[in-house]
SEMAR-499860 format. One record per residue (C-alpha): residue number from 1; residue in three letters; chain; x, y, z. Coordinates in Angstrom, 1 decimal. Layout:
! residues N
> NUM:ALA:A:X:Y:Z
...
***
This chain:
! residues 607
> 1:MET:A:270.7:226.8:155.7
> 2:LYS:A:268.0:229.1:154.5
> 3:THR:A:269.0:228.7:150.9
> 4:LEU:A:269.1:224.9:151.3
> 5:ALA:A:265.6:224.9:153.0
> 6:LEU:A:264.2:227.0:150.2
> 7:THR:A:265.7:224.7:147.6
> 8:LEU:A:264.2:221.6:149.3
> 9:LEU:A:260.8:223.3:149.5
> 10:LEU:A:260.8:224.1:145.8
> 11:LEU:A:261.8:220.6:144.9
> 12:LEU:A:259.1:219.2:147.1
> 13:THR:A:256.5:221.5:145.4
> 14:VAL:A:257.6:220.4:141.9
> 15:VAL:A:257.4:216.7:143.0
> 16:ASN:A:254.0:217.2:144.5
> 17:GLN:A:252.7:219.0:141.4
> 18:THR:A:254.1:216.3:139.1
> 19:ALA:A:252.5:213.6:141.3
> 20:SER:A:249.2:215.5:141.2
> 21:GLU:A:249.4:215.8:137.4
> 22:ASN:A:250.1:212.1:137.1
> 23:GLU:A:247.1:211.3:139.3
> 24:ARG:A:244.6:213.2:137.0
> 25:ALA:A:241.9:211.5:135.1
> 26:ILE:A:241.5:212.1:131.4
> 27:ILE:A:238.1:212.9:129.9
> 28:THR:A:237.8:212.6:126.1
> 29:GLY:A:234.7:213.9:124.6
> 30:ARG:A:232.8:214.0:121.3
> 31:ILE:A:230.0:216.4:120.3
> 32:LEU:A:227.6:215.2:117.6
> 33:ASP:A:224.6:216.7:115.9
> 34:ALA:A:221.7:214.5:117.0
> 35:GLU:A:220.1:214.6:113.5
> 36:THR:A:223.2:214.1:111.2
> 37:LYS:A:225.4:212.2:113.7
> 38:GLN:A:228.3:214.3:112.5
> 39:LEU:A:230.9:216.1:114.7
> 40:ILE:A:229.9:219.7:115.4
> 41:PRO:A:231.6:222.4:117.4
> 42:GLY:A:230.4:223.3:120.9
> 43:THR:A:231.1:225.1:124.1
> 44:VAL:A:232.2:222.9:127.0
> 45:ALA:A:232.1:223.7:130.7
> 46:ILE:A:233.8:221.1:132.9
> 47:ARG:A:233.5:221.9:136.6
> 48:THR:A:235.8:219.9:138.8
> 49:ASN:A:235.3:218.7:142.4
> 50:ASP:A:236.9:221.8:143.8
> 51:GLY:A:234.4:224.0:141.9
> 52:SER:A:236.8:225.4:139.3
> 53:LEU:A:236.2:225.5:135.6
> 54:VAL:A:238.5:224.0:133.0
> 55:THR:A:239.5:226.8:130.5
> 56:ASP:A:242.1:227.1:127.8
> 57:HIS:A:242.0:230.7:126.7
> 58:LEU:A:241.9:234.0:128.5
> 59:SER:A:239.3:235.4:126.1
> 60:PHE:A:236.7:232.9:127.4
> 61:LYS:A:236.4:232.1:131.0
> 62:ASP:A:233.1:230.1:131.1
> 63:GLY:A:234.7:226.9:129.8
> 64:PHE:A:236.4:226.3:126.4
> 65:ARG:A:235.6:225.9:122.8
> 66:SER:A:235.7:222.5:121.0
> 67:ASN:A:235.8:221.6:117.3
> 68:GLY:A:233.7:218.5:118.2
> 69:GLN:A:236.4:216.5:120.0
> 70:PHE:A:238.2:217.3:123.2
> 71:GLU:A:240.6:215.8:125.8
> 72:LYS:A:241.0:217.3:129.2
> 73:ALA:A:242.9:216.3:132.4
> 74:VAL:A:241.0:216.7:135.6
> 75:PRO:A:241.5:215.9:139.3
> 76:PRO:A:239.8:212.7:140.5
> 77:GLY:A:236.4:213.1:142.0
> 78:ALA:A:233.1:214.5:141.0
> 79:VAL:A:232.9:216.3:137.6
> 80:ALA:A:230.1:218.0:136.0
> 81:ILE:A:230.2:218.6:132.2
> 82:THR:A:227.9:220.8:130.2
> 83:VAL:A:228.0:221.1:126.4
> 84:SER:A:226.0:223.8:124.6
> 85:ARG:A:225.7:225.4:121.2
> 86:GLY:A:224.1:228.8:121.2
> 87:PHE:A:220.4:229.2:121.8
> 88:ASP:A:218.9:226.8:119.3
> 89:TYR:A:220.4:223.6:120.7
> 90:ASP:A:219.4:221.9:123.9
> 91:ALA:A:222.4:221.9:126.2
> 92:ILE:A:223.4:218.6:127.8
> 93:GLU:A:224.6:218.3:131.4
> 94:GLN:A:226.4:215.1:132.5
> 95:LYS:A:227.9:214.2:135.9
> 96:LEU:A:230.7:211.8:136.4
> 97:ASN:A:232.9:210.5:139.2
> 98:VAL:A:236.3:209.8:137.9
> 99:ARG:A:239.2:207.9:139.6
> 100:GLU:A:242.9:208.6:139.5
> 101:ARG:A:244.5:208.0:136.1
> 102:GLU:A:241.2:206.9:134.7
> 103:ARG:A:240.4:207.5:131.1
> 104:VAL:A:236.7:208.3:130.5
> 105:ALA:A:235.1:208.7:127.0
> 106:VAL:A:231.8:210.6:126.7
> 107:THR:A:229.6:211.5:123.8
> 108:PHE:A:227.1:214.4:123.6
> 109:GLU:A:224.4:214.5:121.0
> 110:LEU:A:223.0:218.1:120.7
> 111:LYS:A:219.6:218.4:119.2
> 112:ARG:A:218.0:221.5:117.7
> 113:ARG:A:215.0:222.6:119.7
> 114:THR:A:213.2:224.6:116.9
> 115:PRO:A:212.4:224.2:113.1
> 116:LEU:A:213.7:227.7:112.4
> 117:ARG:A:216.9:226.6:110.6
> 118:HIS:A:214.9:224.3:108.3
> 119:GLN:A:212.5:227.2:107.7
> 120:GLY:A:215.3:229.4:106.3
> 121:TRP:A:216.3:231.3:109.4
> 122:TYR:A:220.1:232.2:109.6
> 123:VAL:A:221.7:233.6:112.7
> 124:GLY:A:224.7:235.9:113.0
> 125:ASP:A:226.5:238.7:114.9
> 126:ASN:A:227.7:241.7:113.0
> 127:HIS:A:229.6:243.5:115.7
> 128:ALA:A:232.5:241.5:117.1
> 129:HIS:A:235.9:243.1:117.6
> 130:MET:A:239.0:240.9:117.0
> 131:VAL:A:241.1:243.9:118.4
> 132:HIS:A:238.9:246.4:120.2
> 133:GLY:A:242.0:248.5:121.3
> 134:GLU:A:242.9:247.1:124.7
> 135:ARG:A:245.1:244.4:123.1
> 136:LYS:A:245.3:242.4:126.4
> 137:ILE:A:244.9:239.1:124.5
> 138:ALA:A:245.9:238.1:121.0
> 139:VAL:A:243.5:236.0:119.0
> 140:ASP:A:243.8:234.5:115.5
> 141:PHE:A:241.3:233.8:112.8
> 142:PRO:A:240.9:230.1:113.6
> 143:TYR:A:240.1:230.8:117.2
> 144:VAL:A:237.5:233.5:116.4
> 145:ALA:A:235.8:231.2:113.9
> 146:MET:A:235.8:228.3:116.3
> 147:ALA:A:234.2:230.5:119.0
> 148:ALA:A:231.5:231.6:116.6
> 149:ARG:A:230.7:228.0:115.4
> 150:ALA:A:230.7:226.8:119.0
> 151:GLU:A:228.0:229.4:119.8
> 152:GLY:A:225.8:228.1:116.9
> 153:LEU:A:226.3:231.1:114.6
> 154:ASP:A:225.9:230.7:110.8
> 155:TYR:A:228.1:233.7:110.2
> 156:LEU:A:230.2:236.3:112.1
> 157:SER:A:231.2:239.6:110.9
> 158:LEU:A:234.6:240.5:112.4
> 159:THR:A:235.2:244.2:112.7
> 160:HIS:A:238.3:246.1:112.8
> 161:LEU:A:241.0:246.0:113.9
> 162:TRP:A:242.4:242.6:112.9
> 163:ASN:A:245.6:240.6:113.7
> 164:LEU:A:247.0:241.1:110.3
> 165:PRO:A:250.2:243.1:109.5
> 166:ASN:A:248.6:244.7:106.5
> 167:ALA:A:244.8:244.4:106.6
> 168:THR:A:243.8:244.9:102.9
> 169:PRO:A:240.3:243.7:101.8
> 170:GLU:A:241.9:240.9:99.9
> 171:LEU:A:244.0:239.5:102.7
> 172:LEU:A:241.1:239.8:105.1
> 173:ALA:A:238.9:237.9:102.7
> 174:GLN:A:241.6:235.2:102.3
> 175:ALA:A:242.0:234.9:106.1
> 176:CYS:A:238.2:234.5:106.6
> 177:ARG:A:237.8:232.1:103.7
> 178:GLN:A:240.5:229.8:105.1
> 179:VAL:A:238.6:229.2:108.4
> 180:SER:A:235.0:229.2:106.9
> 181:THR:A:233.2:225.9:106.4
> 182:PRO:A:230.2:224.8:104.4
> 183:ASP:A:227.9:225.6:107.4
> 184:PHE:A:229.6:228.7:108.7
> 185:ARG:A:230.9:232.0:107.1
> 186:LEU:A:233.5:234.2:108.7
> 187:THR:A:233.5:237.6:107.1
> 188:TRP:A:235.1:241.0:107.9
> 189:ASN:A:233.2:244.2:108.2
> 190:LEU:A:233.8:247.7:109.7
> 191:GLU:A:232.4:249.4:112.9
> 192:MET:A:231.8:252.5:110.6
> 193:PRO:A:231.0:255.2:110.9
> 194:LYS:A:232.6:255.4:114.3
> 195:ASN:A:232.5:259.2:114.6
> 196:PHE:A:233.4:261.6:117.4
> 197:TRP:A:233.1:265.1:116.0
> 198:ARG:A:236.7:266.5:116.2
> 199:GLY:A:237.5:263.7:118.6
> 200:ASP:A:235.3:265.0:121.4
> 201:VAL:A:233.9:262.0:123.3
> 202:SER:A:230.8:264.1:124.3
> 203:GLN:A:230.0:264.7:120.6
> 204:CYS:A:229.3:261.3:119.2
> 205:MET:A:227.6:261.4:115.9
> 206:GLY:A:227.1:257.6:116.2
> 207:HIS:A:228.7:254.2:115.8
> 208:GLY:A:227.6:251.8:113.1
> 209:TRP:A:228.4:248.4:111.5
> 210:THR:A:228.3:247.2:108.0
> 211:LEU:A:227.3:244.0:106.1
> 212:GLY:A:227.7:242.8:102.7
> 213:MET:A:230.0:245.5:101.5
> 214:ARG:A:232.6:245.2:98.8
> 215:GLY:A:236.3:245.8:99.7
> 216:ARG:A:237.0:248.2:96.9
> 217:THR:A:235.4:251.2:95.4
> 218:ARG:A:234.6:251.3:91.7
> 219:GLU:A:237.9:253.2:91.2
> 220:GLY:A:239.8:250.5:93.1
> 221:ARG:A:240.4:252.4:96.4
> 222:ASP:A:240.5:250.4:99.7
> 223:SER:A:237.1:250.8:101.3
> 224:ILE:A:238.6:250.2:104.8
> 225:GLN:A:240.9:253.1:104.5
> 226:GLU:A:238.3:255.3:102.9
> 227:LEU:A:235.8:254.8:105.8
> 228:ILE:A:238.5:255.1:108.4
> 229:ALA:A:239.6:258.4:107.0
> 230:MET:A:236.0:259.6:107.3
> 231:SER:A:235.6:258.7:111.0
> 232:ALA:A:237.2:260.4:114.0
> 233:TRP:A:237.9:258.3:117.0
> 234:ASP:A:238.2:259.9:120.4
> 235:TYR:A:241.0:262.5:120.6
> 236:GLU:A:241.3:262.7:116.8
> 237:SER:A:240.7:266.4:116.8
> 238:GLU:A:242.9:267.1:113.8
> 239:LYS:A:240.6:265.1:111.5
> 240:GLN:A:238.4:267.0:109.0
> 241:PRO:A:234.8:266.2:110.3
> 242:THR:A:232.7:264.1:108.1
> 243:PRO:A:228.9:263.6:108.6
> 244:ASN:A:227.8:260.0:109.0
> 245:PHE:A:225.5:260.2:106.1
> 246:GLU:A:228.4:260.6:103.7
> 247:SER:A:229.9:257.4:105.0
> 248:HIS:A:226.5:255.7:104.7
> 249:ALA:A:226.4:256.8:101.0
> 250:LEU:A:229.7:255.1:100.3
> 251:ILE:A:228.6:251.9:102.1
> 252:HIS:A:225.6:251.8:99.9
> 253:GLU:A:227.7:252.4:96.8
> 254:LEU:A:229.8:249.4:97.9
> 255:GLY:A:226.7:247.2:98.0
> 256:GLY:A:226.3:247.0:101.7
> 257:ILE:A:224.0:248.0:104.4
> 258:VAL:A:224.7:250.1:107.6
> 259:SER:A:223.3:249.9:111.1
> 260:TYR:A:223.3:252.4:114.0
> 261:SER:A:224.6:250.5:117.0
> 262:HIS:A:223.9:251.1:120.7
> 263:PRO:A:222.0:254.3:119.9
> 264:LEU:A:221.3:255.2:123.5
> 265:ARG:A:224.5:254.2:125.3
> 266:TRP:A:226.2:256.9:127.4
> 267:TRP:A:227.7:257.4:130.8
> 268:TRP:A:229.6:259.9:133.0
> 269:GLY:A:233.3:259.1:133.4
> 270:LYS:A:236.9:260.2:133.6
> 271:TRP:A:238.2:261.3:130.2
> 272:GLY:A:240.8:263.6:128.6
> 273:GLY:A:244.4:264.3:129.2
> 274:LYS:A:245.4:263.8:125.6
> 275:GLY:A:245.9:266.2:122.7
> 276:ILE:A:243.7:269.4:123.1
> 277:TYR:A:241.5:267.9:125.7
> 278:PRO:A:242.2:268.5:129.4
> 279:LEU:A:241.7:265.7:131.9
> 280:GLU:A:238.2:265.7:133.4
> 281:GLU:A:237.1:263.5:136.4
> 282:ARG:A:233.3:263.7:135.3
> 283:ARG:A:232.7:264.0:131.6
> 284:PHE:A:229.7:263.1:129.5
> 285:VAL:A:230.9:260.2:127.5
> 286:SER:A:228.6:259.3:124.5
> 287:ASN:A:228.3:256.3:122.3
> 288:MET:A:224.8:257.6:121.3
> 289:ALA:A:223.6:258.0:117.7
> 290:GLN:A:223.5:261.8:118.0
> 291:GLU:A:223.2:262.2:114.2
> 292:LEU:A:220.4:259.8:113.9
> 293:PRO:A:217.5:262.3:114.0
> 294:PHE:A:219.0:264.3:111.2
> 295:ASP:A:219.8:261.2:109.2
> 296:THR:A:216.2:260.0:109.6
> 297:VAL:A:214.4:263.1:108.4
> 298:ALA:A:217.0:263.6:105.7
> 299:GLY:A:216.7:260.1:104.4
> 300:PRO:A:216.8:257.7:106.2
> 301:THR:A:220.4:257.4:105.2
> 302:TYR:A:221.0:254.2:107.3
> 303:ASP:A:219.3:250.8:107.1
> 304:THR:A:218.9:249.2:110.5
> 305:LEU:A:219.0:250.0:114.1
> 306:ASP:A:220.3:247.8:116.9
> 307:ILE:A:217.6:247.6:119.6
> 308:LEU:A:219.4:244.9:121.6
> 309:MET:A:223.0:244.9:122.7
> 310:GLN:A:224.8:243.4:125.7
> 311:PRO:A:222.2:242.0:128.0
> 312:HIS:A:223.4:243.8:131.1
> 313:GLU:A:222.8:247.2:129.3
> 314:ARG:A:219.1:246.9:130.2
> 315:ALA:A:218.4:250.7:130.3
> 316:ALA:A:220.1:251.4:127.0
> 317:ASN:A:218.3:248.5:125.3
> 318:GLU:A:214.9:249.6:126.6
> 319:GLN:A:215.5:253.1:125.4
> 320:ALA:A:216.7:251.8:122.0
> 321:GLN:A:213.4:249.9:121.7
> 322:LYS:A:211.5:253.1:122.6
> 323:LEU:A:213.4:254.9:119.8
> 324:TRP:A:212.6:252.2:117.4
> 325:PHE:A:208.8:252.2:118.2
> 326:MET:A:208.7:256.0:117.8
> 327:LEU:A:210.3:255.7:114.3
> 328:LEU:A:207.9:253.0:113.3
> 329:ASN:A:205.0:255.0:114.5
> 330:GLN:A:206.1:258.0:112.4
> 331:GLY:A:206.1:255.7:109.3
> 332:TYR:A:209.8:254.9:109.1
> 333:ARG:A:210.1:251.1:108.4
> 334:ILE:A:213.6:250.8:110.0
> 335:ALA:A:214.5:247.2:110.6
> 336:ALA:A:215.5:246.1:114.0
> 337:THR:A:218.9:244.3:114.5
> 338:ALA:A:221.0:243.2:117.4
> 339:SER:A:224.8:242.7:117.9
> 340:SER:A:227.1:241.8:120.8
> 341:ASP:A:230.0:244.3:120.7
> 342:THR:A:232.2:241.3:121.6
> 343:THR:A:235.9:242.2:122.3
> 344:PHE:A:238.1:239.2:121.9
> 345:ASP:A:241.2:241.1:123.2
> 346:ASN:A:239.7:241.5:126.6
> 347:GLU:A:239.6:238.8:129.4
> 348:GLY:A:236.4:236.9:129.4
> 349:ARG:A:234.7:239.0:126.7
> 350:GLY:A:235.2:236.9:123.6
> 351:VAL:A:231.6:235.7:123.5
> 352:PRO:A:230.1:236.3:120.0
> 353:GLY:A:226.4:235.9:119.7
> 354:LYS:A:225.6:236.8:123.3
> 355:VAL:A:222.9:238.7:121.5
> 356:ARG:A:222.2:237.9:117.9
> 357:VAL:A:219.9:238.5:114.9
> 358:TYR:A:218.0:235.8:113.1
> 359:THR:A:217.1:236.6:109.4
> 360:ARG:A:214.8:234.7:107.1
> 361:LEU:A:215.9:233.9:103.5
> 362:ALA:A:214.2:232.4:100.6
> 363:GLY:A:217.3:231.3:98.9
> 364:GLU:A:221.0:230.6:99.3
> 365:PRO:A:222.6:232.3:102.5
> 366:THR:A:225.0:234.6:100.8
> 367:LEU:A:226.1:237.7:102.8
> 368:GLU:A:224.5:239.9:100.3
> 369:ALA:A:221.2:238.0:100.5
> 370:ILE:A:221.3:238.2:104.3
> 371:ALA:A:222.0:241.9:104.2
> 372:GLN:A:219.1:242.7:101.9
> 373:ALA:A:216.7:240.5:103.9
> 374:MET:A:217.9:242.1:107.1
> 375:LYS:A:217.2:245.6:105.6
> 376:ALA:A:213.7:244.5:104.6
> 377:GLY:A:213.0:243.6:108.3
> 378:ARG:A:212.8:239.8:108.0
> 379:ASN:A:214.5:239.5:111.4
> 380:PHE:A:214.0:238.8:115.1
> 381:VAL:A:216.6:239.7:117.8
> 382:THR:A:217.4:237.8:120.9
> 383:SER:A:219.5:237.4:124.0
> 384:GLY:A:218.0:233.9:124.6
> 385:PRO:A:214.4:233.1:123.6
> 386:LEU:A:213.4:232.2:120.0
> 387:LEU:A:210.2:233.3:118.3
> 388:ALA:A:208.0:232.5:115.3
> 389:PHE:A:205.1:234.8:114.4
> 390:GLU:A:202.5:234.8:111.6
> 391:ILE:A:199.3:236.6:110.9
> 392:GLY:A:197.3:234.9:108.2
> 393:ASN:A:199.9:233.7:105.7
> 394:HIS:A:202.2:236.6:106.4
> 395:GLN:A:205.4:236.4:108.3
> 396:ILE:A:207.8:238.8:110.0
> 397:GLY:A:208.8:241.7:107.7
> 398:ASP:A:205.9:241.3:105.4
> 399:VAL:A:203.9:244.5:104.3
> 400:VAL:A:200.3:243.6:103.8
> 401:ARG:A:197.8:245.9:102.0
> 402:LEU:A:194.7:246.5:104.1
> 403:ASP:A:192.2:249.2:103.2
> 404:MET:A:189.6:248.6:105.9
> 405:PRO:A:189.5:246.8:109.3
> 406:ASP:A:189.7:243.1:109.1
> 407:GLN:A:190.0:240.1:111.3
> 408:ARG:A:192.9:237.7:110.9
> 409:ARG:A:194.2:234.6:112.6
> 410:ALA:A:197.5:235.0:114.3
> 411:ARG:A:200.0:232.3:115.4
> 412:ILE:A:202.9:232.7:117.9
> 413:LYS:A:205.4:230.1:119.0
> 414:ALA:A:208.2:230.6:121.5
> 415:TRP:A:211.1:228.6:122.8
> 416:ALA:A:213.4:229.3:125.7
> 417:SER:A:217.1:229.3:125.1
> 418:GLY:A:218.6:225.8:125.1
> 419:ALA:A:221.0:226.8:128.0
> 420:VAL:A:220.6:224.6:131.1
> 421:GLY:A:217.9:225.8:133.3
> 422:GLU:A:216.3:228.3:131.0
> 423:TYR:A:212.5:228.6:130.6
> 424:LEU:A:209.9:231.1:129.4
> 425:THR:A:208.1:233.6:131.7
> 426:LYS:A:206.0:235.7:129.4
> 427:VAL:A:205.0:236.4:125.7
> 428:GLU:A:203.5:239.7:124.6
> 429:LEU:A:201.7:240.9:121.5
> 430:LEU:A:202.4:244.6:120.7
> 431:ASN:A:200.4:246.8:118.3
> 432:ASN:A:202.0:250.1:117.4
> 433:GLY:A:204.4:249.8:120.3
> 434:GLU:A:201.6:249.1:123.0
> 435:VAL:A:201.2:245.8:124.7
> 436:VAL:A:197.7:244.5:123.7
> 437:LYS:A:197.9:240.9:124.9
> 438:THR:A:200.0:239.1:127.4
> 439:TRP:A:200.5:235.3:128.0
> 440:PRO:A:202.1:234.5:131.4
> 441:ILE:A:203.9:231.2:131.2
> 442:ASP:A:204.2:229.2:134.4
> 443:ASN:A:205.8:225.8:135.5
> 444:ARG:A:209.1:226.7:133.9
> 445:ARG:A:208.0:225.7:130.5
> 446:THR:A:210.5:225.8:127.7
> 447:GLU:A:207.9:226.0:124.8
> 448:PHE:A:204.8:228.0:124.2
> 449:SER:A:202.4:228.3:121.2
> 450:THR:A:199.0:230.0:120.7
> 451:GLU:A:196.6:230.8:117.9
> 452:PHE:A:194.0:233.6:118.2
> 453:GLU:A:191.8:236.0:116.1
> 454:ILE:A:192.8:239.7:116.1
> 455:THR:A:191.1:242.6:114.5
> 456:ILE:A:193.5:244.7:112.5
> 457:SER:A:193.1:248.3:111.4
> 458:PRO:A:194.9:249.8:108.4
> 459:ASN:A:198.3:251.5:108.9
> 460:THR:A:199.3:249.5:111.9
> 461:TRP:A:202.1:247.1:112.8
> 462:PHE:A:202.4:244.1:115.2
> 463:ILE:A:205.4:242.5:116.9
> 464:VAL:A:205.9:239.8:119.4
> 465:ARG:A:208.2:240.1:122.5
> 466:GLY:A:209.3:237.1:124.6
> 467:PHE:A:210.9:236.8:128.0
> 468:GLY:A:213.1:234.1:129.5
> 469:SER:A:213.9:233.3:133.0
> 470:ASN:A:215.4:236.6:133.9
> 471:ASP:A:215.7:240.3:132.7
> 472:ASN:A:218.7:239.4:130.5
> 473:GLN:A:216.7:237.0:128.4
> 474:THR:A:214.6:238.9:125.8
> 475:ALA:A:213.6:238.5:122.1
> 476:LEU:A:211.6:240.8:119.8
> 477:THR:A:210.4:240.2:116.2
> 478:ASN:A:210.3:242.8:113.6
> 479:PRO:A:206.8:244.0:112.5
> 480:ILE:A:204.2:242.6:110.3
> 481:TYR:A:202.8:245.8:108.6
> 482:PHE:A:199.3:246.5:107.5
> 483:GLU:A:199.1:249.5:105.3
> 484:LYS:A:196.5:251.2:103.1
> 485:GLY:A:197.1:251.2:99.4
> 486:ASP:A:197.4:255.1:99.4
> 487:ASN:A:199.8:255.1:102.4
> 488:GLN:A:202.6:257.5:101.8
> 489:LYS:A:206.1:256.9:103.2
> 490:PRO:A:207.9:259.9:104.8
> 491:GLN:A:209.8:261.7:102.1
> 492:PRO:A:213.4:263.0:102.8
> 493:ALA:A:213.2:266.5:104.1
> 494:GLN:A:214.8:269.2:101.9
> 495:ALA:A:216.6:272.3:102.8
> 496:ARG:A:215.1:275.7:101.9
> 497:MET:A:218.3:277.5:101.1
> 498:THR:A:219.2:281.2:101.1
> 499:ALA:A:222.8:281.6:100.0
> 500:SER:A:224.7:284.9:100.0
> 501:ILE:A:227.8:284.9:97.7
> 502:THR:A:230.1:287.9:98.0
> 503:ASP:A:233.7:289.0:97.5
> 504:GLN:A:235.6:288.1:100.7
> 505:ALA:A:237.5:291.4:100.7
> 506:THR:A:234.9:294.0:99.5
> 507:GLY:A:231.5:292.4:100.3
> 508:GLU:A:230.5:293.0:96.7
> 509:PRO:A:227.7:290.6:95.6
> 510:LEU:A:228.8:288.2:92.9
> 511:GLU:A:227.3:286.3:90.0
> 512:GLY:A:228.1:282.7:89.1
> 513:VAL:A:227.0:279.1:89.4
> 514:CYS:A:226.0:276.8:92.4
> 515:ASP:A:226.8:273.2:92.1
> 516:VAL:A:224.6:270.9:94.4
> 517:ILE:A:227.0:268.1:95.5
> 518:GLN:A:226.2:264.7:97.1
> 519:MET:A:229.3:263.2:98.7
> 520:VAL:A:229.6:259.4:98.2
> 521:GLY:A:232.3:258.9:100.7
> 522:ARG:A:235.0:261.4:99.6
> 523:THR:A:233.8:261.4:96.1
> 524:ALA:A:231.8:264.5:95.0
> 525:VAL:A:228.8:263.9:92.7
> 526:LYS:A:227.2:266.8:91.1
> 527:VAL:A:223.4:266.3:91.1
> 528:SER:A:222.2:269.7:89.9
> 529:GLN:A:223.4:273.3:89.1
> 530:HIS:A:221.8:276.7:89.7
> 531:GLU:A:222.8:280.2:88.4
> 532:PHE:A:222.8:283.1:90.8
> 533:LYS:A:223.0:286.9:90.3
> 534:ASN:A:223.4:289.9:92.7
> 535:GLY:A:225.0:287.6:95.2
> 536:LYS:A:221.7:285.8:96.2
> 537:LEU:A:220.4:282.4:95.6
> 538:MET:A:217.2:280.8:97.0
> 539:PHE:A:216.3:277.3:96.2
> 540:LYS:A:215.6:273.8:97.7
> 541:ALA:A:218.4:271.2:98.0
> 542:PRO:A:218.7:267.8:99.7
> 543:ALA:A:219.5:268.2:103.3
> 544:THR:A:222.6:266.0:102.9
> 545:ALA:A:224.0:268.1:100.1
> 546:ARG:A:227.1:270.3:100.0
> 547:LEU:A:226.9:273.4:97.9
> 548:GLN:A:229.8:274.6:95.8
> 549:MET:A:229.9:278.3:94.6
> 550:ARG:A:231.8:279.1:91.4
> 551:VAL:A:232.6:282.5:90.1
> 552:PRO:A:235.1:283.3:87.4
> 553:GLY:A:238.3:284.7:88.8
> 554:TYR:A:237.5:283.4:92.4
> 555:ALA:A:238.5:280.2:94.1
> 556:PRO:A:235.5:277.9:94.5
> 557:LEU:A:234.1:277.5:98.0
> 558:MET:A:232.1:274.4:99.2
> 559:LYS:A:229.9:274.2:102.3
> 560:SER:A:227.8:271.4:103.9
> 561:ILE:A:224.1:272.2:104.7
> 562:PHE:A:224.5:270.1:107.8
> 563:ALA:A:228.0:270.7:108.9
> 564:ASP:A:228.3:274.4:108.1
> 565:TYR:A:225.0:275.6:109.4
> 566:PRO:A:225.4:275.9:113.2
> 567:PRO:A:221.7:275.6:114.1
> 568:LEU:A:221.7:272.1:112.6
> 569:LEU:A:225.1:270.9:113.6
> 570:GLU:A:224.9:272.2:117.2
> 571:LEU:A:221.6:270.4:117.7
> 572:ALA:A:223.4:267.1:117.0
> 573:LEU:A:226.6:267.9:119.0
> 574:LYS:A:224.6:268.7:122.0
> 575:MET:A:222.1:265.9:121.8
> 576:ARG:A:221.1:264.0:124.9
> 577:SER:A:219.1:260.8:125.4
> 578:ASP:A:215.8:262.6:126.3
> 579:GLN:A:216.0:264.6:123.0
> 580:LEU:A:216.8:261.6:120.9
> 581:LEU:A:213.7:259.9:122.3
> 582:ASP:A:211.5:262.9:121.7
> 583:TRP:A:209.9:263.3:118.2
> 584:ARG:A:209.8:267.1:118.7
> 585:THR:A:213.7:266.9:118.1
> 586:PHE:A:213.0:265.4:114.6
> 587:GLU:A:210.4:268.1:113.9
> 588:GLU:A:212.8:270.8:115.1
> 589:ILE:A:215.3:269.6:112.5
> 590:LYS:A:212.7:269.9:109.8
> 591:ARG:A:211.9:273.4:111.0
> 592:ARG:A:215.5:274.4:110.9
> 593:LEU:A:215.9:272.9:107.5
> 594:ALA:A:213.2:275.3:106.2
> 595:THR:A:215.3:278.4:106.9
> 596:VAL:A:218.9:277.5:106.1
> 597:GLN:A:221.2:280.5:105.5
> 598:LEU:A:224.8:280.1:104.3
> 599:GLU:A:227.4:282.8:103.6
> 600:PHE:A:229.9:282.2:100.9
> 601:PRO:A:232.7:284.9:101.0
> 602:LEU:A:234.8:284.0:97.9
> 603:ARG:A:238.5:284.8:97.6
> 604:ARG:A:239.7:286.4:94.4
> 605:ILE:A:242.5:284.6:92.6
> 606:THR:A:245.5:286.7:92.1
> 607:LYS:A:247.9:286.0:89.3
***
């Protein structure tokens, strides 16, 4: 009897579900560009009468992506539909009341709210993981491209790993090309360097991303494999440590740029239990750019710095901006960027462009042109609001010669994100990192503009910062610089070397040649040569160099000024956020570079 009752209950459930499905209404929708009247992709949120959202993919839980046309079944009753496309389109909200089995057609015309696109601004996200590592959800290239287009991005750089059985540069380029369109470019890049020294999660040299990089070296080697070989992920204690600046050199050789990402992200957490590392309940876990101070004074060896990441990481974002202001005030014109760190293989986290970078171009929007304009600082970053900023005829990223104080006319325009209910609350003008003027914005206004006169002193910089309706809505421009004609940029610090070269067995001083080597990836490039006698050599060398000692009858020995001189290496390995935000740390690196001492005990070759 129990079995019969259970069978009848299941049959009744199936019948009820089938009846419920048959009673559903059908909503068919089209999304058009208000200017061109052409179909455009968008993000659609349909909320039904029971308060639930219509979704179709685990990677995104706030609705679904559409290529411009959609058809969804909903239960009868009140339905609210919101269609959006990133920050630069006004979202549209429409409410319906649908009956059983009714078929309703709706059209949404999305309008750009700013002239930025027509003025040469292109928007993208350079830090989006197709496969972050969790692998809870599988996504393909068409889905990723659709998500980016629905969020209003002009390009998306899809970082490793990828859902390809053999991810060569050529296969990746082909997969991206197949889903790109005339108004959107999907490309691949690398979260490189991604470097934990000897796999220790407390010793993060820093994470980066690339843009505009070729897939092959001049010798034809796979750039993906080259850069992966030079980075150690957590627990990879067996890997030969490689400083980030040697990866940076290879990325530049490949024609790309490289950014430090989430430079101040860290936490305490459970870690270990693999390889040589015991399990610890409370471990300092770092994603910080611990090598950045060295890479700055020795170069800079990198090109840009992410000052805005996921909006909820407010403390890390604020500290990244403090770091950026400090670098600018020390004369380093490092461009500010932003990226989302989206992870498509995690539930609800496939949201590219949650934060994004706008870059202004003068010509065609090739990836190479975007990369170079980005490096030049022709950017603003945002998690919602949009900004325009000029002083005189000069725009964001311009460097203006100014030999004496002058008065110029400045113009600011700001727009709230096009999301439903968003508005502006405040705009600020900053000079050398300090707020010098604030405009509170009331009445939930979505646009703001102002013109005013400002007095400008030589060797200063100005940026604009805008705020939306809450703490997660922020935008910052890159600077407009005003510099005297005789202004000198900081020069790369050199190491004052004292090298001791001896016989390993006897300690006898030796005579031979020192090759000064710069590593471009894993390729050694000799930049100079010095002879030494009596086992001693004193000279200056680039701080990023390796030194190779050669003596007839002995095996050559190479050492890195950074990696093999403990006072320099240990400062990076033990770096904490307060040190990274303190210019005295950078000065301490210069001081230590002034007294570098390396020992070279050479081994005699026996026949």
